[in-house]
Backbone as JSON, one array per atom type, in Angstrom:
{
  "sequence": "MAHLSPSQLEKFQKDGFLVLEDFLSAEECMALRQQISQIVAQMDVPLHCRTEFSTQEEEQLRVQGDKDYFLSSGDKIRFFFEKCVFDEKGKFLVPPEKAINKIGHALHAHDPVFKSITHSPKVQAVARSLGLQKPVVVQSMYIFKQPHLGGEVTPHQDASFLYTEPLGRVLGLWLALEDATLDNGCLWFIPGSHTGGVSRRMVRGPTGTKFLGSEPEWDESLFVPMPVCKGALVLIHGEVVHKSEQNFSERSRQAYTVHLMEASGTLWSAKNWLQPTAELPFPPLYT",
  "N": [[-2.31, 21.6, 14.33], [-4.05, 19.51, 11.98], [-6.77, 20.04, 11.27], [-9.65, 19.78, 9.25], [-11.3, 22.28, 7.33], [-14.74, 23.44, 7.06], [-15.22, 23.98, 4.32], [-13.23, 22.48, 3.08], [-13.98, 19.89, 3.84], [-16.43, 19.74, 2.5], [-15.54, 19.87, -0.15], [-14.04, 17.5, -0.35], [-16.07, 15.61, 0.05], [-17.58, 16.1, -2.21], [-15.82, 15.74, -4.45], [-14.3, 13.45, -3.91], [-11.64, 13.37, -3.38], [-8.9, 15.21, -1.94], [-6.52, 17.79, -1.6], [-4.01, 18.61, 0.66], [-1.78, 20.95, 1.14], [1.67, 21.24, 2.15], [1.64, 19.46, 4.31], [3.45, 17.63, 5.45], [6.61, 18.42, 6.83], [9.71, 19.61, 5.36], [11.77, 18.35, 6.68], [10.54, 16.08, 7.74], [9.85, 14.75, 5.38], [12.41, 14.2, 4.41], [13.36, 12.56, 6.46], [11.8, 10.23, 6.14], [12.59, 9.45, 3.57], [15.33, 8.98, 3.97], [15.18, 6.87, 5.78], [13.94, 4.89, 4.24], [15.94, 4.47, 2.42], [17.86, 3.19, 3.97], [16.49, 0.83, 4.54], [16.29, -0.26, 1.97], [19.0, -0.62, 1.42], [19.58, -2.79, 3.0], [18.18, -4.78, 1.84], [17.25, -8.06, 0.92], [16.29, -10.21, -1.24], [15.11, -13.32, -2.14], [15.72, -15.2, -5.18], [13.4, -16.48, -6.24], [11.43, -14.92, -5.25], [11.46, -12.5, -6.42], [9.53, -10.24, -7.47], [7.54, -8.79, -9.9], [5.43, -5.91, -10.06], [2.08, -5.03, -10.83], [-0.9, -3.22, -11.65], [-2.55, -4.0, -13.61], [-5.14, -5.93, -14.9], [-4.9, -8.14, -16.67], [-2.33, -8.89, -16.27], [-2.0, -9.58, -13.67], [-1.79, -12.16, -12.33], [0.47, -13.22, -13.53], [2.56, -11.46, -12.84], [2.89, -11.73, -10.13], [4.68, -13.65, -9.4], [6.17, -15.58, -7.0], [3.42, -16.39, -5.4], [2.8, -16.59, -2.69], [4.6, -14.88, -1.53], [3.61, -12.36, -2.15], [0.9, -12.58, -1.17], [1.2, -13.02, 1.53], [2.23, -10.7, 2.52], [1.01, -8.75, 3.99], [1.49, -8.3, 6.71], [4.14, -7.7, 6.82], [7.37, -6.38, 5.74], [8.01, -6.03, 2.5], [9.38, -6.41, -0.86], [8.72, -5.15, -4.08], [8.9, -5.13, -7.62], [9.75, -3.23, -10.62], [8.66, -3.76, -14.04], [10.56, -5.69, -16.36], [13.12, -5.6, -15.23], [14.66, -7.72, -14.55], [16.78, -10.43, -15.62], [16.5, -13.57, -17.45], [17.21, -15.34, -15.5], [16.57, -14.15, -13.16], [18.32, -12.26, -12.29], [19.39, -8.92, -11.52], [18.94, -6.35, -13.91], [19.35, -3.7, -13.74], [20.65, -1.37, -11.29], [19.78, -2.56, -8.04], [18.46, -0.75, -6.27], [17.28, 0.94, -8.03], [15.41, -0.56, -9.23], [13.13, -1.05, -7.81], [9.64, -1.03, -7.43], [7.72, -0.72, -5.36], [7.53, -0.81, -1.75], [6.0, -2.81, 0.64], [3.8, -4.4, 3.07], [3.51, -3.3, 5.51], [4.96, -1.21, 6.68], [4.14, 0.71, 8.45], [3.83, -0.61, 10.82], [6.17, -1.95, 11.52], [8.42, -0.35, 11.26], [9.98, 2.21, 13.02], [10.17, 4.95, 12.25], [8.36, 5.29, 10.12], [6.1, 4.46, 11.45], [5.78, 6.49, 13.35], [5.08, 8.71, 11.8], [2.73, 7.78, 10.59], [0.98, 7.51, 12.76], [0.88, 10.07, 13.72], [-0.03, 13.13, 15.46], [-1.17, 14.98, 13.63], [-2.07, 13.43, 11.48], [-3.98, 11.92, 12.84], [-5.68, 14.02, 13.51], [-6.73, 14.78, 11.03], [-8.17, 12.45, 10.41], [-10.07, 12.49, 12.46], [-11.39, 14.85, 11.8], [-12.73, 14.01, 9.56], [-14.62, 12.48, 10.67], [-14.05, 9.89, 11.51], [-14.4, 7.25, 13.72], [-13.33, 4.85, 14.83], [-10.78, 4.33, 13.43], [-8.62, 2.07, 11.72], [-5.35, 0.95, 10.76], [-4.82, -0.36, 7.7], [-2.99, -1.0, 5.63], [0.3, -0.1, 4.39], [2.44, 1.58, 2.09], [5.47, 2.22, 0.33], [6.14, 4.08, -2.41], [8.01, 4.29, -5.34], [8.23, 5.21, -8.04], [10.19, 5.22, -10.23], [12.82, 7.01, -12.03], [12.43, 7.08, -15.5], [11.7, 4.36, -15.41], [9.5, 4.0, -13.77], [6.41, 2.58, -13.54], [3.2, 2.77, -15.25], [0.17, 3.29, -13.47], [-2.81, 1.91, -13.78], [-6.24, 3.09, -14.34], [-8.22, 2.82, -11.43], [-10.02, 1.75, -8.47], [-9.49, 2.01, -5.04], [-11.01, 0.48, -3.32], [-11.55, -1.78, -4.77], [-9.57, -3.52, -4.18], [-9.45, -3.45, -1.47], [-11.95, -4.22, 0.03], [-15.01, -3.4, 1.59], [-17.95, -3.87, 3.63], [-20.46, -1.84, 4.84], [-19.69, -0.05, 1.74], [-17.46, 2.79, 1.34], [-15.83, 3.06, 3.55], [-13.11, 3.06, 3.46], [-10.11, 4.86, 3.38], [-7.6, 6.54, 1.67], [-4.35, 7.8, 2.29], [-2.08, 9.75, 0.8], [1.12, 10.63, 0.68], [3.25, 13.01, -0.48], [6.6, 12.75, -1.03], [8.38, 13.82, -2.67], [8.28, 16.32, -5.26], [5.39, 15.93, -7.22], [4.69, 15.77, -10.5], [3.38, 16.62, -13.8], [5.21, 15.52, -15.5], [6.61, 13.48, -14.12], [4.74, 11.64, -13.26], [2.31, 12.3, -11.72], [-0.72, 12.04, -9.7], [-3.94, 11.35, -11.14], [-7.42, 12.13, -11.25], [-10.92, 11.22, -11.45], [-13.19, 13.47, -10.76], [-15.8, 13.17, -8.39], [-16.37, 10.52, -8.9], [-16.68, 8.67, -6.94], [-19.13, 7.85, -6.14], [-20.51, 5.82, -7.36], [-20.31, 3.12, -6.66], [-18.43, -0.01, -6.83], [-16.55, -1.25, -9.5], [-15.11, -3.59, -10.01], [-13.62, -6.41, -8.29], [-10.77, -7.59, -6.57], [-10.11, -10.76, -5.52], [-9.0, -13.24, -3.2], [-8.02, -16.64, -3.59], [-7.64, -20.24, -3.45], [-5.59, -20.66, -5.27], [-4.33, -18.27, -5.68], [-4.94, -14.92, -6.73], [-7.82, -13.37, -8.23], [-9.87, -11.44, -10.5], [-13.14, -10.24, -10.01], [-15.68, -9.15, -12.04], [-15.02, -6.29, -14.16], [-12.84, -3.59, -15.1], [-14.24, -0.58, -16.19], [-14.12, 1.07, -19.44], [-12.84, 3.9, -18.92], [-13.65, 7.29, -19.59], [-11.18, 9.17, -20.87], [-11.11, 11.92, -20.96], [-12.32, 12.77, -18.69], [-10.56, 12.68, -16.58], [-8.64, 14.48, -14.22], [-5.6, 16.12, -13.75], [-3.45, 16.09, -10.86], [-1.04, 17.63, -9.83], [1.32, 18.0, -7.21], [3.23, 19.56, -4.57], [6.24, 18.61, -2.83], [5.67, 17.24, 0.36], [2.94, 17.49, 0.44], [-0.32, 16.24, 1.29], [-2.54, 13.95, -0.07], [-5.83, 13.18, 0.15], [-7.75, 10.31, -0.39], [-10.69, 8.99, -1.38], [-12.07, 5.75, -0.96], [-13.48, 4.8, -3.17], [-13.07, 6.48, -5.31], [-12.11, 7.04, -8.69], [-8.88, 6.74, -9.92], [-5.54, 7.3, -11.23], [-2.12, 6.96, -12.43], [0.43, 8.12, -14.64], [3.09, 6.62, -16.6], [6.47, 7.17, -15.59], [8.48, 9.05, -17.41], [10.46, 10.79, -17.02], [13.54, 12.26, -15.71], [13.47, 12.33, -13.01], [12.57, 10.94, -9.88], [9.44, 10.06, -8.22], [8.68, 9.91, -5.35], [6.6, 8.52, -2.79], [4.71, 8.09, 0.22], [2.22, 5.94, 1.23], [-0.82, 5.3, 2.96], [-3.49, 3.24, 4.02], [-6.55, 3.58, 5.59], [-9.22, 2.18, 7.55], [-12.51, 2.67, 8.59], [-13.45, 1.12, 11.38], [-15.69, 0.85, 12.93], [-18.8, -0.59, 12.84], [-18.27, -1.89, 10.45], [-17.63, -4.38, 8.0], [-14.9, -6.2, 7.14], [-13.95, -7.63, 4.13], [-13.72, -11.13, 3.87], [-12.71, -12.15, 1.59], [-10.83, -10.45, 0.61], [-7.51, -9.85, -0.61], [-5.66, -9.11, 1.29], [-5.33, -9.76, 4.69], [-5.95, -9.33, 8.19], [-3.68, -10.55, 10.69], [-2.77, -12.9, 13.31], [-0.33, -12.13, 14.28], [-0.25, -9.49, 13.46], [-2.84, -7.77, 13.93], [-5.12, -5.37, 12.47], [-3.87, -2.31, 13.34], [-5.11, 0.15, 15.65], [-5.62, 3.57, 14.72], [-5.73, 5.7, 16.49], [-3.69, 5.95, 18.86]],
  "CA": [[-3.16, 20.47, 14.01], [-4.5, 19.52, 10.59], [-8.22, 19.9, 11.18], [-10.19, 20.23, 7.97], [-12.33, 23.31, 7.4], [-16.01, 23.02, 6.43], [-15.12, 24.01, 2.85], [-12.42, 21.33, 2.67], [-14.82, 18.7, 3.98], [-17.41, 19.77, 1.42], [-14.85, 19.54, -1.4], [-13.73, 16.07, -0.32], [-17.31, 14.85, -0.14], [-18.04, 16.3, -3.58], [-14.88, 15.25, -5.46], [-13.73, 12.15, -3.57], [-10.22, 13.55, -3.07], [-8.6, 16.54, -1.42], [-5.1, 18.05, -1.43], [-3.59, 19.46, 1.77], [-0.39, 21.3, 0.89], [2.57, 21.46, 3.3], [1.23, 18.63, 5.45], [4.71, 17.19, 6.04], [7.72, 19.36, 6.71], [10.84, 19.13, 4.57], [12.54, 17.45, 7.54], [9.82, 14.81, 7.81], [10.03, 14.09, 4.08], [13.78, 13.71, 4.35], [13.5, 11.43, 7.41], [11.21, 9.04, 5.54], [13.42, 9.04, 2.45], [16.56, 8.4, 4.5], [14.87, 5.59, 6.38], [13.7, 3.9, 3.19], [17.25, 4.16, 1.82], [18.49, 2.19, 4.84], [15.77, -0.43, 4.34], [16.69, -0.78, 0.66], [20.4, -1.05, 1.5], [19.61, -4.08, 3.69], [17.26, -5.66, 1.12], [17.75, -9.37, 0.49], [15.11, -10.88, -1.78], [15.47, -14.54, -2.87], [15.43, -15.17, -6.61], [12.03, -16.88, -6.56], [10.5, -13.92, -4.72], [11.67, -11.22, -7.12], [8.19, -10.15, -8.01], [7.13, -7.55, -10.55], [4.11, -5.48, -9.6], [1.25, -4.34, -11.81], [-2.33, -3.15, -11.33], [-3.31, -4.39, -14.79], [-5.85, -7.19, -14.64], [-4.43, -9.27, -17.46], [-0.98, -9.24, -15.86], [-1.91, -9.72, -12.22], [-1.28, -13.46, -11.88], [1.83, -13.43, -14.04], [3.6, -10.66, -12.22], [3.04, -11.98, -8.71], [5.8, -14.55, -9.15], [5.82, -16.42, -5.86], [2.17, -15.79, -4.9], [2.83, -16.49, -1.24], [5.39, -13.69, -1.17], [2.67, -11.24, -2.2], [-0.3, -12.76, -0.37], [1.54, -13.0, 2.96], [3.01, -9.49, 2.79], [0.22, -7.76, 4.71], [2.04, -8.01, 8.03], [5.6, -7.72, 6.66], [7.98, -5.39, 4.84], [8.49, -6.79, 1.35], [9.85, -5.6, -1.98], [8.1, -5.46, -5.36], [9.79, -4.52, -8.6], [9.25, -2.79, -11.91], [8.74, -4.71, -15.13], [11.74, -5.72, -17.24], [14.36, -5.27, -14.51], [15.36, -8.97, -14.3], [17.02, -11.29, -16.77], [15.75, -14.82, -17.39], [17.6, -16.06, -14.29], [16.19, -13.37, -12.0], [19.38, -11.32, -11.91], [19.02, -7.53, -11.8], [19.49, -5.7, -15.1], [19.65, -2.34, -13.31], [20.96, -1.39, -9.85], [18.58, -2.96, -7.29], [17.74, 0.39, -5.7], [16.54, 1.6, -9.11], [14.47, -1.53, -9.78], [11.98, -1.24, -6.91], [8.39, -0.32, -7.67], [7.17, -0.32, -4.07], [7.77, -1.63, -0.56], [4.76, -2.92, 1.39], [2.62, -3.57, 3.23], [3.37, -3.03, 6.94], [5.95, -0.26, 7.19], [3.52, 1.43, 9.56], [3.86, -1.42, 12.03], [7.49, -2.52, 11.83], [9.5, 0.63, 11.21], [9.61, 3.29, 13.95], [10.03, 6.26, 11.59], [7.09, 5.29, 9.4], [5.04, 4.35, 12.46], [5.57, 7.78, 14.0], [4.35, 9.57, 10.86], [1.4, 7.21, 10.39], [0.16, 7.76, 13.95], [1.17, 11.41, 14.2], [-1.23, 13.89, 15.83], [-1.84, 15.65, 12.5], [-2.83, 12.41, 10.76], [-5.14, 11.64, 13.67], [-6.59, 15.17, 13.43], [-7.43, 14.67, 9.75], [-9.15, 11.37, 10.53], [-11.16, 12.95, 13.33], [-12.16, 15.84, 11.04], [-13.58, 13.27, 8.64], [-15.63, 11.76, 11.45], [-13.69, 8.49, 11.76], [-14.49, 6.97, 15.15], [-12.4, 3.78, 15.19], [-9.99, 3.98, 12.25], [-7.49, 1.16, 11.85], [-4.42, 1.01, 9.63], [-4.94, -1.61, 6.94], [-1.73, -1.27, 4.94], [1.12, 1.04, 4.01], [3.34, 1.3, 0.97], [6.37, 3.26, -0.14], [6.12, 3.98, -3.87], [9.22, 4.97, -5.83], [8.03, 5.82, -9.37], [11.59, 5.41, -10.62], [13.09, 7.73, -13.28], [12.41, 6.3, -16.76], [11.19, 3.01, -15.21], [8.3, 3.98, -12.96], [5.35, 2.12, -14.4], [1.85, 3.31, -15.23], [-0.85, 2.68, -12.62], [-4.02, 2.06, -14.58], [-7.39, 3.56, -13.57], [-8.71, 1.84, -10.48], [-10.58, 2.19, -7.19], [-8.81, 1.28, -3.96], [-11.94, -0.49, -2.72], [-11.51, -3.02, -5.53], [-8.57, -4.37, -3.53], [-9.7, -3.35, -0.03], [-13.41, -4.14, -0.04], [-15.72, -3.43, 2.87], [-19.41, -3.74, 3.65], [-20.79, -1.15, 3.6], [-18.61, 0.7, 1.09], [-17.25, 4.14, 1.87], [-15.14, 2.98, 4.84], [-11.66, 3.04, 3.24], [-9.53, 6.17, 3.07], [-6.18, 6.55, 1.34], [-3.53, 8.98, 2.57], [-0.97, 9.71, -0.16], [2.03, 11.69, 1.13], [4.28, 13.28, -1.49], [7.92, 12.97, -0.45], [9.03, 14.62, -3.7], [7.28, 16.96, -6.11], [4.7, 15.07, -8.18], [4.41, 16.66, -11.62], [2.88, 15.97, -15.01], [6.3, 14.8, -16.15], [7.1, 12.29, -13.42], [3.69, 10.69, -12.92], [1.4, 12.71, -10.65], [-2.03, 11.39, -9.68], [-5.07, 11.89, -11.9], [-8.69, 11.7, -10.65], [-12.22, 11.59, -12.01], [-13.94, 14.05, -9.65], [-17.17, 12.71, -8.19], [-16.55, 9.12, -9.33], [-16.73, 7.81, -5.76], [-20.52, 7.65, -5.73], [-21.15, 4.82, -8.2], [-20.0, 1.74, -6.28], [-17.15, -0.59, -7.25], [-16.74, -1.94, -10.78], [-14.5, -4.92, -9.97], [-12.98, -6.75, -7.02], [-9.73, -8.61, -6.57], [-10.36, -11.67, -4.4], [-8.01, -14.3, -3.08], [-8.54, -18.0, -3.58], [-6.62, -21.25, -3.13], [-4.47, -20.64, -6.23], [-3.84, -16.9, -5.88], [-5.98, -13.91, -6.79], [-8.49, -13.16, -9.51], [-10.78, -10.31, -10.49], [-14.56, -10.39, -10.28], [-16.04, -7.94, -12.75], [-13.95, -5.71, -14.96], [-12.73, -2.14, -15.05], [-14.83, 0.04, -17.39], [-13.28, 1.94, -20.26], [-13.12, 5.25, -18.43], [-13.45, 8.39, -20.52], [-9.94, 9.85, -20.49], [-11.33, 13.37, -20.84], [-12.85, 13.06, -17.35], [-9.49, 12.71, -15.6], [-8.05, 15.77, -13.91], [-4.3, 15.91, -13.1], [-3.31, 16.68, -9.54], [0.35, 17.8, -9.42], [1.47, 18.55, -5.85], [4.61, 19.76, -4.13], [6.75, 17.79, -1.73], [5.05, 17.52, 1.65], [1.48, 17.52, 0.35], [-1.13, 15.05, 1.57], [-3.73, 13.78, -0.9], [-6.82, 12.26, 0.71], [-8.34, 9.57, -1.5], [-11.84, 8.16, -1.04], [-11.83, 4.39, -1.42], [-14.15, 4.47, -4.43], [-12.8, 7.44, -6.38], [-11.28, 6.48, -9.76], [-7.65, 7.5, -10.09], [-4.48, 6.63, -11.98], [-0.92, 7.76, -12.67], [1.09, 7.75, -15.88], [4.48, 6.17, -16.48], [7.45, 8.22, -15.38], [9.5, 9.09, -18.46], [11.39, 11.88, -16.7], [14.79, 11.91, -15.03], [13.27, 12.52, -11.57], [11.63, 10.02, -9.25], [8.24, 10.64, -7.61], [8.5, 9.04, -4.19], [5.45, 8.82, -1.95], [4.34, 7.12, 1.25], [0.76, 5.84, 1.26], [-1.44, 4.54, 4.05], [-4.93, 3.06, 3.9], [-7.29, 3.44, 6.83], [-10.6, 1.71, 7.48], [-13.38, 2.91, 9.74], [-13.79, -0.22, 11.86], [-16.98, 0.84, 13.61], [-19.91, -0.97, 11.99], [-17.75, -2.25, 9.13], [-17.18, -5.75, 7.78], [-13.78, -6.37, 6.21], [-14.27, -8.84, 3.36], [-12.83, -12.29, 4.03], [-12.17, -12.47, 0.27], [-9.75, -9.54, 0.26], [-6.19, -10.49, -0.63], [-4.95, -8.75, 2.53], [-6.1, -10.1, 5.88], [-5.23, -9.18, 9.46], [-3.13, -11.81, 11.2], [-2.56, -12.94, 14.77], [0.88, -11.35, 14.55], [-0.53, -8.07, 13.22], [-4.2, -7.29, 13.69], [-5.08, -3.99, 12.0], [-3.68, -1.48, 14.53], [-5.92, 1.37, 15.71], [-4.87, 4.8, 14.45], [-5.71, 6.57, 17.67], [-2.92, 5.36, 19.96]],
  "C": [[-3.74, 20.63, 12.6], [-6.0, 19.28, 10.49], [-8.7, 20.45, 9.85], [-11.28, 21.27, 8.21], [-13.62, 22.79, 6.78], [-15.93, 23.01, 4.9], [-14.27, 22.86, 2.33], [-13.22, 20.04, 2.77], [-15.84, 18.61, 2.85], [-16.76, 19.38, 0.09], [-14.51, 18.06, -1.46], [-14.97, 15.23, -0.58], [-17.83, 14.96, -1.57], [-17.16, 15.59, -4.6], [-14.38, 13.84, -5.19], [-12.23, 12.19, -3.34], [-10.01, 14.98, -2.62], [-7.1, 16.66, -1.21], [-4.89, 19.0, -0.25], [-2.11, 19.74, 1.58], [0.37, 21.47, 2.21], [2.15, 20.66, 4.53], [2.45, 18.09, 6.19], [5.75, 18.29, 5.86], [8.81, 18.77, 5.81], [11.66, 18.13, 5.37], [11.86, 16.09, 7.65], [9.93, 14.03, 6.5], [11.42, 13.47, 3.98], [13.97, 12.51, 5.27], [12.94, 10.15, 6.82], [12.07, 8.54, 4.37], [14.74, 8.42, 2.92], [16.31, 7.03, 5.1], [14.63, 4.52, 5.32], [15.01, 3.53, 2.5], [17.98, 3.11, 2.65], [17.81, 0.83, 4.66], [16.18, -1.07, 3.02], [18.12, -1.31, 0.7], [20.53, -2.42, 2.15], [18.73, -5.12, 2.99], [17.95, -6.95, 0.69], [16.55, -10.18, 0.05], [15.54, -12.12, -2.55], [15.04, -14.46, -4.33], [13.96, -15.47, -6.91], [10.99, -15.9, -6.05], [10.68, -12.56, -5.38], [10.48, -10.96, -8.04], [7.95, -8.79, -8.63], [5.71, -7.21, -10.09], [3.39, -4.75, -10.71], [-0.17, -4.3, -11.3], [-3.17, -3.63, -12.5], [-3.85, -5.79, -14.63], [-5.25, -8.36, -15.39], [-3.04, -9.72, -17.04], [-0.9, -9.69, -14.4], [-1.32, -11.05, -11.78], [0.15, -13.67, -12.33], [2.86, -12.68, -13.21], [3.78, -10.97, -10.74], [4.18, -12.94, -8.4], [5.43, -15.57, -8.09], [4.6, -15.8, -5.19], [2.19, -15.63, -3.4], [3.6, -15.25, -0.78], [4.51, -12.46, -1.16], [1.55, -11.42, -1.19], [-0.01, -12.74, 1.13], [2.31, -11.75, 3.35], [2.27, -8.46, 3.63], [0.76, -7.4, 6.07], [3.57, -7.98, 8.01], [6.07, -6.54, 5.84], [8.6, -6.17, 3.69], [8.65, -5.89, 0.13], [9.22, -6.1, -3.29], [8.73, -4.57, -6.43], [9.08, -4.11, -9.88], [9.36, -3.91, -12.94], [10.09, -4.58, -15.85], [13.03, -5.31, -16.52], [15.16, -6.53, -14.15], [15.67, -9.67, -15.62], [16.29, -12.61, -16.56], [16.1, -15.66, -16.16], [17.24, -15.3, -13.01], [17.26, -12.41, -11.52], [18.97, -9.9, -12.32], [19.72, -7.03, -13.07], [19.84, -4.24, -14.85], [20.04, -2.4, -11.84], [19.69, -1.68, -9.04], [17.78, -1.79, -6.74], [16.95, 1.17, -6.75], [15.46, 0.69, -9.69], [13.17, -1.62, -9.0], [10.8, -0.4, -7.35], [7.82, 0.19, -6.35], [7.66, -1.26, -2.99], [6.48, -1.63, 0.25], [4.76, -4.22, 2.19], [2.42, -3.19, 4.7], [4.52, -2.18, 7.47], [5.43, 0.46, 8.42], [3.64, 0.69, 10.88], [5.27, -1.78, 12.47], [8.64, -1.52, 11.81], [9.13, 1.84, 12.06], [9.41, 4.64, 13.29], [8.69, 6.33, 10.86], [5.91, 5.19, 10.38], [4.74, 5.71, 13.08], [4.81, 8.75, 13.1], [2.92, 9.08, 10.72], [0.47, 7.57, 11.54], [0.36, 9.16, 14.52], [-0.13, 12.16, 14.56], [-1.92, 14.54, 14.64], [-2.58, 14.65, 11.61], [-4.1, 12.06, 11.54], [-6.17, 12.77, 13.58], [-7.38, 15.15, 12.12], [-8.52, 13.6, 9.84], [-10.34, 11.79, 11.39], [-12.02, 13.98, 12.6], [-13.12, 15.18, 10.07], [-14.62, 12.41, 9.35], [-15.31, 10.3, 11.72], [-13.64, 8.23, 13.26], [-13.46, 5.94, 15.6], [-11.56, 3.39, 13.97], [-8.85, 3.03, 12.61], [-6.63, 1.28, 10.61], [-4.41, -0.34, 8.94], [-3.63, -1.98, 6.26], [-0.98, 0.04, 4.72], [2.07, 0.61, 2.9], [4.25, 2.5, 0.74], [6.5, 3.06, -1.64], [7.22, 4.86, -4.44], [9.01, 5.73, -7.13], [9.39, 6.22, -9.95], [11.73, 6.22, -11.91], [13.16, 6.75, -14.45], [11.75, 4.93, -16.62], [9.84, 2.96, -14.52], [7.06, 3.72, -13.78], [4.04, 2.86, -14.23], [1.02, 2.56, -14.18], [-2.18, 2.96, -13.3], [-5.2, 2.53, -13.72], [-7.96, 2.47, -12.68], [-9.36, 2.54, -9.3], [-9.93, 1.37, -6.1], [-9.71, 0.21, -3.34], [-12.05, -1.77, -3.53], [-10.58, -4.03, -4.87], [-8.78, -4.45, -2.02], [-11.2, -3.14, 0.16], [-14.03, -4.25, 1.35], [-17.22, -3.43, 2.63], [-19.78, -3.0, 4.93], [-19.54, -0.52, 2.97], [-18.47, 2.07, 1.75], [-16.5, 4.16, 3.19], [-13.62, 2.96, 4.7], [-11.21, 4.42, 2.8], [-8.05, 6.02, 2.8], [-5.54, 7.88, 1.71], [-2.26, 8.85, 1.74], [-0.07, 10.9, 0.14], [3.17, 11.85, 0.13], [5.6, 13.59, -0.8], [8.86, 13.66, -1.44], [7.93, 15.3, -4.5], [6.7, 15.93, -7.08], [4.18, 15.96, -9.3], [3.79, 15.89, -12.78], [3.95, 15.12, -15.66], [6.68, 13.51, -15.45], [5.99, 11.4, -12.86], [2.8, 11.07, -11.75], [0.09, 11.93, -10.74], [-3.02, 12.13, -10.58], [-6.35, 11.31, -11.31], [-9.85, 12.01, -11.59], [-13.05, 12.15, -10.86], [-15.37, 13.52, -9.59], [-17.41, 11.26, -8.53], [-16.66, 8.15, -8.16], [-18.16, 7.45, -5.35], [-21.22, 6.52, -6.48], [-20.85, 3.38, -7.85], [-18.65, 1.3, -6.84], [-17.38, -1.46, -8.49], [-16.16, -3.35, -10.79], [-13.9, -5.15, -8.6], [-11.88, -7.77, -7.26], [-9.93, -9.45, -5.32], [-9.28, -12.74, -4.38], [-8.7, -15.64, -3.03], [-7.4, -18.96, -3.33], [-5.42, -21.22, -4.07], [-3.92, -19.25, -6.47], [-5.0, -15.92, -5.87], [-6.61, -13.88, -8.18], [-9.42, -11.97, -9.36], [-12.2, -10.78, -10.78], [-15.04, -9.08, -10.87], [-14.86, -7.42, -13.54], [-13.98, -4.19, -14.86], [-13.34, -1.55, -16.32], [-13.77, 0.78, -18.21], [-13.6, 3.38, -19.88], [-12.81, 6.28, -19.51], [-12.24, 9.2, -20.07], [-10.13, 11.34, -20.28], [-11.86, 13.76, -19.46], [-11.76, 13.19, -16.3], [-8.89, 14.11, -15.46], [-6.7, 15.53, -13.23], [-4.21, 16.65, -11.78], [-1.83, 16.76, -9.16], [0.4, 18.45, -8.04], [2.95, 18.7, -5.53], [4.96, 18.8, -3.0], [6.1, 18.22, -0.41], [3.54, 17.53, 1.63], [0.88, 16.18, 0.75], [-2.32, 15.06, 0.62], [-4.62, 12.75, -0.21], [-7.59, 11.63, -0.43], [-9.48, 8.69, -0.98], [-11.66, 6.78, -1.66], [-12.46, 4.03, -2.74], [-13.86, 5.46, -5.56], [-11.85, 6.82, -7.4], [-10.06, 7.36, -9.95], [-6.6, 6.66, -10.79], [-3.23, 7.47, -11.89], [-0.24, 7.23, -13.92], [2.5, 7.24, -15.61], [5.4, 7.37, -16.31], [8.53, 8.14, -16.46], [10.58, 10.12, -18.16], [12.65, 11.36, -16.03], [14.67, 12.02, -13.51], [12.26, 11.51, -11.04], [10.46, 10.8, -8.65], [7.87, 9.79, -6.4], [7.34, 9.51, -3.32], [5.27, 7.71, -0.92], [2.82, 7.11, 1.34], [0.31, 4.94, 2.39], [-2.92, 4.39, 3.74], [-5.53, 2.8, 5.28], [-8.66, 2.85, 6.55], [-11.32, 2.13, 8.75], [-13.91, 1.56, 10.21], [-15.16, -0.29, 12.52], [-18.1, 0.53, 12.62], [-19.51, -1.43, 10.6], [-17.33, -3.71, 9.11], [-16.09, -5.76, 6.73], [-13.98, -7.67, 5.47], [-13.23, -9.93, 3.59], [-12.22, -12.72, 2.7], [-11.06, -11.51, -0.16], [-8.41, -10.26, 0.28], [-5.46, -10.26, 0.68], [-5.86, -9.02, 3.71], [-5.28, -9.79, 7.13], [-4.76, -10.54, 9.95], [-3.02, -11.75, 12.72], [-1.35, -12.12, 15.15], [0.64, -9.86, 14.39], [-2.02, -7.87, 12.9], [-4.1, -5.84, 13.18], [-4.97, -3.05, 13.2], [-4.57, -0.23, 14.51], [-5.05, 2.6, 15.44], [-4.7, 5.65, 15.68], [-5.01, 5.85, 18.83], [-2.02, 6.42, 20.55]]
}
């Protein structure tokens, strides 16, 4: 079981993130990678839904393409692509399997392999160690960070996109399915930055999404790189500031991420882009 020690809990509470090495076995990493390869092989995305993905505020509306494709993806498995991988007619300029930025946002619900990892006893043990009483799975994503193409993820807080009242109820689980290094775009954090609230929020409206507030100009010297080996789990507090650089290397940096919310005493914002649906209410983690 993956129960956290008192020193690990103290470090997470202090820094807003924590690395657990060897959380997944090599076999589990391979099973997830093989399963995603099958999903990609069956991918069929209409031209008007070939959507580039970016976390950058000034690009958000432009890159969403068909907004409904993004906004209705919370209970589906959908495909989002890197920048500059389509021609003016939407045709791929690189092999489709090399063009994908991420797949989201309900792998945890619709795919049995991803569901088994998401609800595994060791994931549940981590959640219990953190004191989560009624955690639910809000979303999941498979992130590719393609060789040479994998785009930068600018500094942000997850709670900007997954806002709750009170704050402090969202937890990210970032599972490294390949080594994440300085060269291929590992995560970077500002330790202790989870205690100052949320600087901006992405909200949905009748014409798409927009940001309320703006991301500060974070001091780059405050960021600490967090390279990890395949199989590691990185716990990410919903308000900790983090980023990753573009992948200029010849190696991908694949990862599976899940976001949990403590549902007990928590209000999920009705303005969040992602909403539970009748077809897929946020499933409880402890099943």
